[in-house]
Structure formats: C-alpha cells, structure tokens
C-alpha positions as CSV (number, residue, x, y, z in Angstrom):
1,M,17.3,237.9,151.0
2,S,20.0,237.3,153.5
3,F,21.2,238.8,156.7
4,A,24.8,238.8,157.8
5,F,25.3,238.2,161.5
6,P,28.7,239.8,162.3
7,R,30.7,238.2,165.0
8,P,32.9,240.2,167.4
9,G,36.6,239.4,167.5
10,Q,37.6,236.8,170.0
11,P,39.1,238.1,173.2
12,S,42.8,237.7,173.8
13,S,44.6,237.0,177.0
14,S,48.2,237.3,178.2
15,D,47.6,234.5,180.7
16,A,49.9,231.5,180.4
17,I,49.5,227.9,181.5
18,S,52.3,226.0,183.0
19,P,53.0,222.6,181.4
20,V,50.5,220.1,182.8
21,Q,50.7,216.4,183.3
22,S,48.5,214.1,181.3
23,P,46.5,211.6,183.3
24,S,47.6,208.7,181.2
25,K,51.2,209.7,180.5
26,P,53.9,211.5,182.6
27,F,54.1,214.5,180.3
28,L,52.4,215.9,177.3
29,T,53.6,214.5,174.0
30,M,54.9,216.8,171.3
31,A,51.5,216.6,169.5
32,S,49.7,217.6,172.6
33,A,52.2,220.4,173.2
34,L,51.5,221.8,169.8
35,L,47.8,221.6,170.5
36,L,48.3,223.4,173.8
37,A,50.2,226.1,171.9
38,T,47.1,226.4,169.6
39,L,44.9,226.6,172.7
40,L,47.0,229.4,174.2
41,S,46.9,231.5,171.0
42,A,43.2,230.8,170.4
43,C,41.6,231.0,173.9
44,G,44.2,232.5,176.2
45,G,44.2,229.5,178.6
46,G,44.4,230.3,182.3
47,S,47.1,230.8,184.9
48,S,47.4,228.8,188.0
49,S,47.0,232.0,190.0
50,A,43.6,232.7,188.5
51,A,41.2,231.0,190.7
52,G,38.2,232.2,188.8
53,P,34.7,232.9,190.2
54,A,34.1,231.6,193.7
55,P,30.6,230.3,194.4
56,L,28.7,231.7,197.3
57,P,28.1,229.4,200.3
58,D,24.7,227.8,200.3
59,N,23.5,229.9,203.2
60,A,24.4,233.2,201.5
61,M,21.0,233.5,199.8
62,S,18.8,236.4,200.9
63,R,15.3,235.7,202.2
64,R,14.0,237.0,198.9
65,A,16.1,234.4,197.0
66,Q,14.9,231.7,199.3
67,L,11.4,232.6,198.5
68,G,12.3,232.4,194.9
69,E,13.5,228.9,195.3
70,K,10.3,227.8,196.9
71,I,8.3,229.4,194.1
72,F,10.6,227.8,191.5
73,K,9.9,224.3,192.9
74,D,6.2,224.7,193.7
75,V,3.9,222.7,191.5
76,S,0.8,224.2,193.2
77,L,1.3,227.5,191.3
78,S,0.3,225.9,188.0
79,G,-3.1,225.3,186.5
80,S,-2.6,221.6,186.6
81,G,-1.1,221.6,190.1
82,R,1.6,219.3,188.7
83,Q,4.1,221.7,187.1
84,A,6.7,224.1,188.4
85,C,9.6,226.0,186.9
86,I,11.9,223.2,187.8
87,S,9.8,220.8,185.8
88,C,11.1,222.4,182.6
89,H,14.5,223.6,184.0
90,A,15.9,220.5,185.7
91,P,19.3,220.7,187.6
92,E,20.2,217.4,186.0
93,T,20.3,219.1,182.5
94,G,22.0,222.3,183.6
95,H,18.5,223.8,184.3
96,A,17.5,223.2,180.7
97,G,14.8,220.8,179.5
98,A,13.9,217.9,181.7
99,L,14.5,214.2,181.2
100,N,11.2,213.2,179.5
101,G,12.8,212.0,176.3
102,K,10.7,214.4,174.2
103,P,11.7,217.6,172.3
104,T,9.6,219.8,174.6
105,E,7.8,219.6,178.0
106,P,4.1,218.9,178.5
107,G,1.9,221.6,179.9
108,G,-1.6,222.9,180.1
109,L,-4.4,222.3,182.7
110,L,-4.1,218.5,182.3
111,L,-0.5,218.4,181.1
112,E,-2.0,217.4,177.8
113,L,-0.4,220.1,175.6
114,E,2.9,220.0,173.9
115,G,5.2,223.0,174.1
116,G,6.5,224.4,170.8
117,R,10.2,224.8,171.8
118,T,12.8,223.2,174.0
119,A,13.2,224.8,177.4
120,P,16.3,227.0,177.3
121,G,19.0,226.6,179.9
122,L,18.9,229.1,182.9
123,R,22.5,228.8,184.0
124,Y,25.1,231.5,183.5
125,L,22.6,234.2,182.5
126,A,23.5,236.7,185.1
127,T,25.5,238.9,182.7
128,N,23.0,238.7,179.9
129,K,21.3,242.0,178.9
130,S,18.0,243.0,177.4
131,F,17.6,242.6,173.6
132,G,19.1,245.1,171.3
133,F,21.3,245.7,168.3
134,D,25.0,246.6,168.5
135,K,26.7,249.3,166.4
136,E,27.2,246.8,163.6
137,G,23.5,245.9,163.6
138,T,24.0,242.5,165.2
139,P,21.0,241.4,167.3
140,N,22.0,240.3,170.8
141,G,20.8,239.9,174.4
142,G,17.3,239.1,175.6
143,F,15.9,236.0,177.2
144,F,14.1,233.0,175.7
145,W,15.0,231.7,172.2
146,D,13.7,234.8,170.6
147,G,14.9,237.4,173.2
148,R,11.4,238.6,174.0
149,A,12.0,238.9,177.7
150,S,14.2,241.8,178.9
151,S,15.5,240.3,182.2
152,L,15.5,237.2,184.3
153,A,12.5,238.7,186.2
154,D,10.6,239.3,183.0
155,Q,11.4,235.8,181.7
156,A,10.3,234.2,185.0
157,G,6.8,235.6,184.8
158,K,5.8,234.5,181.4
159,P,5.5,230.7,181.8
160,F,2.9,231.1,184.5
161,F,0.3,232.3,181.9
162,N,1.4,230.4,178.8
163,P,-1.5,228.0,178.1
164,K,1.0,225.3,177.0
165,E,3.0,225.7,180.2
166,M,1.7,226.5,183.7
167,A,-1.6,227.7,182.3
168,N,-2.8,230.1,185.0
169,A,-6.0,231.8,183.8
170,S,-5.0,235.2,185.1
171,V,-2.7,237.1,187.4
172,E,-5.4,236.9,190.0
173,D,-5.6,233.2,189.6
174,L,-1.8,232.8,190.2
175,I,-1.7,235.1,193.2
176,A,-4.7,233.3,194.8
177,R,-2.7,230.1,194.5
178,L,0.4,231.8,196.0
179,A,-1.7,233.1,199.0
180,R,-2.6,229.5,199.8
181,T,0.9,228.2,200.0
182,S,2.7,227.2,203.2
183,Y,5.2,230.1,202.7
184,A,2.5,232.8,202.0
185,A,3.3,234.5,205.4
186,E,7.0,234.6,204.5
187,F,6.1,236.3,201.2
188,Q,4.1,238.9,203.1
189,Q,6.9,239.4,205.6
190,E,9.3,240.1,202.7
191,F,7.0,242.2,200.5
192,G,4.3,243.6,202.8
193,A,1.2,242.4,204.7
194,D,-1.1,243.7,202.0
195,V,0.9,242.3,199.0
196,F,-1.8,239.9,197.9
197,K,-4.5,242.6,197.7
198,T,-2.9,244.0,194.5
199,P,-2.3,240.9,192.3
200,A,-0.3,242.9,189.7
201,E,2.1,244.1,192.3
202,A,2.3,240.7,193.9
203,L,3.3,239.2,190.5
204,Q,6.1,241.7,190.2
205,R,7.4,240.5,193.6
206,V,7.1,236.9,192.4
207,Q,9.3,237.7,189.5
208,L,11.8,239.6,191.6
209,A,12.0,236.6,194.0
210,L,12.6,234.2,191.1
211,Q,15.3,236.5,189.7
212,A,17.0,236.8,193.1
213,Y,17.1,233.0,193.4
214,Q,18.7,232.6,190.0
215,L,21.2,235.4,190.7
216,E,22.1,234.3,194.2
217,D,22.0,230.5,194.2
218,P,25.5,229.2,193.2
219,D,23.9,226.3,191.4
220,F,23.0,228.7,188.6
221,R,26.7,229.7,188.0
222,P,29.0,227.2,189.8
223,Y,31.9,227.3,187.3
224,S,32.7,223.8,188.5
225,S,33.4,222.0,185.2
226,K,36.6,220.2,184.3
227,Y,37.4,223.0,181.9
228,D,37.1,225.6,184.7
229,E,39.5,223.5,186.7
230,F,41.8,223.4,183.7
231,L,41.7,227.2,183.4
232,R,42.5,227.4,187.1
233,G,45.6,225.3,186.4
234,R,44.4,222.5,188.7
235,T,43.5,219.8,186.2
236,P,44.9,218.8,182.8
237,L,42.8,218.0,179.9
238,T,43.4,214.7,178.1
239,E,45.1,214.7,174.7
240,Q,41.7,214.1,173.1
241,E,40.1,216.9,175.0
242,L,43.0,219.2,174.0
243,R,42.6,218.3,170.4
244,G,38.9,218.9,170.7
245,L,39.5,222.4,172.1
246,A,41.9,223.3,169.4
247,L,39.4,222.1,166.7
248,F,36.7,224.0,168.5
249,N,38.7,227.3,168.3
250,A,40.2,226.9,164.9
251,K,38.6,229.1,162.3
252,D,39.3,226.6,159.5
253,K,37.9,223.7,161.5
254,G,35.0,223.8,163.9
255,N,35.0,227.6,164.3
256,C,32.7,227.1,167.2
257,A,34.3,229.9,169.2
258,A,33.0,232.4,166.7
259,C,29.6,232.2,168.5
260,H,30.7,230.3,171.7
261,P,33.8,232.0,172.9
262,S,36.1,229.8,175.0
263,A,38.5,232.4,176.2
264,K,38.7,234.1,179.5
265,G,37.6,237.8,179.3
266,A,40.1,240.7,179.5
267,D,39.0,241.1,183.2
268,G,39.8,237.4,183.9
269,S,36.1,236.3,183.8
270,F,35.6,232.7,182.8
271,P,34.0,232.1,179.4
272,L,30.2,231.6,179.1
273,F,30.4,229.8,175.8
274,T,27.9,232.2,174.2
275,D,28.2,235.7,172.7
276,F,24.4,236.2,173.3
277,T,23.8,236.8,169.6
278,Y,21.4,235.1,167.2
279,D,22.0,232.9,164.2
280,A,19.9,231.2,161.5
281,L,21.3,227.6,161.2
282,G,18.7,225.9,159.0
283,V,18.0,223.2,161.6
284,P,15.9,220.5,160.0
285,R,12.2,220.4,160.7
286,N,11.3,218.2,163.6
287,A,8.4,215.9,162.6
288,A,8.0,214.9,166.2
289,L,6.5,218.3,167.1
290,L,2.7,218.3,166.7
291,Q,2.7,221.9,165.5
292,N,4.7,220.8,162.5
293,A,2.0,218.5,161.3
294,D,0.7,221.6,159.6
295,P,2.9,222.0,156.5
296,A,2.1,225.8,156.5
297,Y,3.4,226.3,160.0
298,F,6.9,227.6,160.6
299,D,8.5,228.8,163.8
300,L,10.3,231.9,162.5
301,G,12.1,232.8,165.7
302,L,13.4,236.4,166.1
303,C,11.3,238.1,163.5
304,A,8.0,236.7,164.8
305,R,8.1,237.5,168.5
306,D,4.8,237.9,170.4
307,A,5.1,241.7,170.6
308,G,5.3,241.9,166.8
309,D,8.1,244.5,167.1
310,L,10.3,242.8,164.5
311,L,7.8,241.7,161.9
312,A,9.3,244.1,159.4
313,R,12.7,242.5,159.8
314,Q,12.1,239.5,157.5
315,D,15.9,239.2,157.3
316,L,15.8,238.0,161.0
317,C,13.4,235.2,160.3
318,G,14.8,231.8,161.3
319,A,17.3,233.3,163.7
320,F,17.4,232.0,167.3
321,K,19.5,232.8,170.4
322,V,23.0,231.3,170.6
323,P,22.8,229.2,173.8
324,S,25.7,228.7,176.2
325,L,27.4,225.4,175.7
326,R,28.1,224.9,179.4
327,N,26.4,221.7,180.4
328,V,25.5,220.9,176.8
329,A,26.4,217.3,177.3
330,Q,23.7,217.0,179.9
331,R,20.9,218.0,177.6
332,K,18.5,215.6,176.0
333,A,17.1,217.7,173.2
334,F,19.1,220.2,171.1
335,F,18.3,223.4,169.2
336,H,15.0,225.4,169.6
337,N,12.9,222.6,168.1
338,G,14.6,219.6,169.8
339,R,15.4,218.1,166.4
340,F,18.5,216.3,167.7
341,T,18.9,214.1,170.8
342,S,22.6,213.4,170.8
343,L,25.6,215.8,171.1
344,R,27.6,213.9,168.5
345,E,24.7,214.3,166.0
346,V,24.7,218.0,166.7
347,V,28.4,218.5,165.9
348,S,28.0,216.3,162.8
349,F,25.2,218.5,161.6
350,Y,27.2,221.6,162.0
351,V,30.1,220.3,159.8
352,Q,28.1,218.2,157.4
353,R,25.0,220.3,156.7
354,D,26.3,221.7,153.5
355,V,28.5,218.9,152.2
356,F,26.0,216.1,152.9
357,P,22.6,217.8,152.8
358,E,20.9,214.5,151.9
359,K,21.8,213.2,155.3
360,W,19.9,215.9,157.1
361,Y,17.0,217.0,154.9
362,P,14.2,215.1,153.0
363,R,13.9,214.8,149.3
364,L,11.1,216.5,147.3
365,P,9.0,214.5,144.8
366,D,11.3,215.6,142.0
367,G,14.3,214.1,143.8
368,S,15.8,217.4,144.9
369,I,16.8,218.0,148.5
370,D,14.5,220.2,150.6
371,K,17.4,222.0,152.3
372,F,16.5,224.3,155.3
373,N,13.0,222.8,155.3
374,D,12.0,224.4,158.5
375,L,11.7,227.8,156.8
376,P,9.5,228.9,154.0
377,P,11.4,228.9,150.7
378,A,11.4,232.7,150.5
379,L,13.3,233.0,153.7
380,R,15.9,230.3,153.3
381,G,18.4,232.8,152.2
382,N,18.6,234.0,155.8
383,V,20.5,230.9,156.8
384,N,24.1,231.3,157.6
385,T,26.2,230.0,154.7
386,T,29.2,232.3,154.8
387,E,30.9,231.5,158.1
388,G,32.9,228.3,158.5
389,P,32.0,225.5,158.7
390,Y,28.9,226.4,156.7
391,N,30.8,227.8,153.8
392,R,31.2,224.5,152.0
393,K,29.2,222.8,149.3
394,P,28.5,219.2,148.2
395,G,31.8,217.5,147.1
396,D,33.9,219.5,149.6
397,A,35.4,217.7,152.6
398,P,33.6,218.4,155.9
399,A,35.4,220.8,158.3
400,L,35.8,217.9,160.7
401,S,36.5,214.2,160.1
402,E,34.6,211.6,162.1
403,A,37.6,211.3,164.5
404,E,37.7,215.1,164.9
405,I,34.0,215.2,165.7
406,D,34.7,212.7,168.5
407,D,37.5,215.0,169.7
408,V,35.2,218.0,169.8
409,V,32.5,216.1,171.6
410,A,35.1,214.9,174.2
411,F,36.0,218.6,174.8
412,L,32.3,219.6,175.1
413,R,31.9,217.0,177.8
414,T,34.4,219.0,179.9
415,L,31.9,221.8,180.2
416,S,29.6,219.9,182.5
417,D,29.3,221.4,186.0
418,G,30.1,219.2,189.0
419,Y,33.5,217.8,188.0
420,A,35.3,215.9,190.7
421,R,39.0,215.3,190.4
C-alpha cells in the first residue's frame, strides 16, 4: 500500500538580482554566472530593493509576551524542578533540540526518562496553520512531528504534562507551581486577580502567553541568515554556495525545494524552507533510542497520533512533518528519531538511500537488506520512492556526487541565523 504525497508547484518570482561580487574573486566566473541563472529561474532570487522582514526591536514585546518568556525559561514549572521549555528548544540550535549529544532530551520527575522523538524547531512557525488536507488530499499543517497540536498555544501546553518531559501530575499541579513564582503577581495583573482559582483557565492563559512570546520575540523569526542577506542583495554567496543552491533546487539533482521551497513568495515574503507537509522517508531505525529495544515497537508518526483520529489512514503511517531547514546546520540530531548527527550524513542519506541501501540499513539473517527497517514490513510501501532523488535503484548513480553533497551542505550552512558580514 502506498500513498502519494503531492507537492505544490514552486513559486515563481519576477525579482532580479544584480551581478554580485565574489568574496574571493573580483567578479563571478562564467560557471558561477550560469549557476546564478539557474538560481534565478529556480528560486526567484531577490532584488536589492527588497529588504525583507524587519525584526521588531527587543522592547516591542507586550507584557503578555514577556510573561511567556519567563514561563519558557522557568525550570520550576516542571515536576523535576530542572526542566523548562528552553531545555529542549535551545536558541543555540535554532530553538530545536539542545546540546546534550543525544537523539532526544531527558525528562520525567528525576530527568531519568528518555524522550521518544527529537525536539522540533520552534522558529518560523508563525504562518503555520492547524492540521488538515488540501484539495489534492495532501496532509499539511499542525504542530509537532505528527501535527497533533493545532496552534502554537496548543503545542505549548502539552509538554507540561508529558511524563517523559516536564511531568506535571495535573493542571492543578502546574498552576500551583506558577502561583509560587516570582512573577505570579505580574501574571495576575495581566490575566486577573482570581486567575489561579480556576486552574484550567489559568493553563489557557499560560499557553496564550507562550504563544505571544513566540510570535512577538524577534529571536523566533529574525531572518538574519547569510541567505537572507543574499536575497536582500547585500551579500554574495560563494561559488560553492551558489552551486549548492542550484543543486538544491534542481529537480534532477537534490530536488530539495520540492518540500523545502527556497523562493520568495509572490508577496515578497522570504522562504521558510518548508511546505508544512508530511513525508515518509524510510529513515533507518535508531538503535540508540531505548524504545527501539523492543523489536515490535514502531513510531508510526502521522497515522498514530494520540487522538487516534487517523488510525484508519494506514497509508499515512511513517509520515512525519517536513521541518524548516532554517538553522539546520545548528542542529545536533536530525529527523524525528535523531538517527543522524551530522548534516553531511543527512544529505548523503537522501541521495544514496536507494542506490546504496546496504550503507544505511542492516542485513537480515538471509543476507538481504532490511530496507526501511523502522516500519513494519506491511507499511514499507508508504515510503516515498517516486520523487527524485528517491526514484533510483541499486546500480544507478546517486543524484549527487560526493563533491555535490559538499556543495549542498555549504549552501545549507547559509541558512543559519545571526550572520555577520
């Protein structure tokens, strides 16, 4: 059984980029000029007059958002007293998984439990919507790897009660902790003197404050990468970075832009490098996760959400949210199960999965390759094998050579926020 995940057509733009100077040579070489032409046709580029999104000044946050920041960073709101939202969504990794060198973050009352998935990034989610299906039947939107939360506020409330995360025993438990904080009076000033008397309503206010923080703090959408400066016409990309961008966009090469659009929107908005859809990629099983010690356990993603609303959609099993690639070079664990720990390894997997399966999957006792081994055999037909670069077979050439993989990685590194010219 297989499910086709249609991809929307890539946006086009009439913007033009003036010739730019290379940092190492006075002008672009002919090869780089050709690559720039590929860039212009594939992703629209950016004009020097398009400044792009301007971050708000640091003092522009509302009182509600400032409360959200305090809650986001407050370890006292966890059962262990040692974990906050920021523990799993560190600024150093683009507000994705922290720097613990493991595929997931520890949690629980004693920080003794291992999470089941990597912490998703929280940046650039302001335009994401609740989960749904488009007119072509493509699943999209939602928050978390399986889209089970409908908004940033909804997403913000769930880790407080996950026994493997902040592990509060109840809503009442969490709100009692909040009422003891140094900013409890500020919370009452914002939401009412009696807010703590109704814990369920207080929790809603906590979620709204966390959502306001993520929507208002410019750190969650700074658009300050080298690529953003390139789109503004202020900074050139190196020849290697330009090659990587062309390979990223080319349908017969990386084809990354099929799920991670690199073009500015028709309204001039800067790209988010995600189309907010879902895909089943057949990522290898991660033996480092304790839950995978049980050979009968499989994380089925979209079809197995907590609400059980998609249990009948077995064709969606194995599909996970397409994440933004902004700040991807800052991450320490990749994919939902944290199977890979280096960006180059990830790109290699994408283009070599089907031509060198023995490199990525174990062998069975009979010598055959246990391909897509993190799904039950009956569901492995859900894995995307029709779109490039997955539409190859053993004996074919990979979509990218080793040198081209390096070029794509070099481009991906331009998506890290905080670029300084």
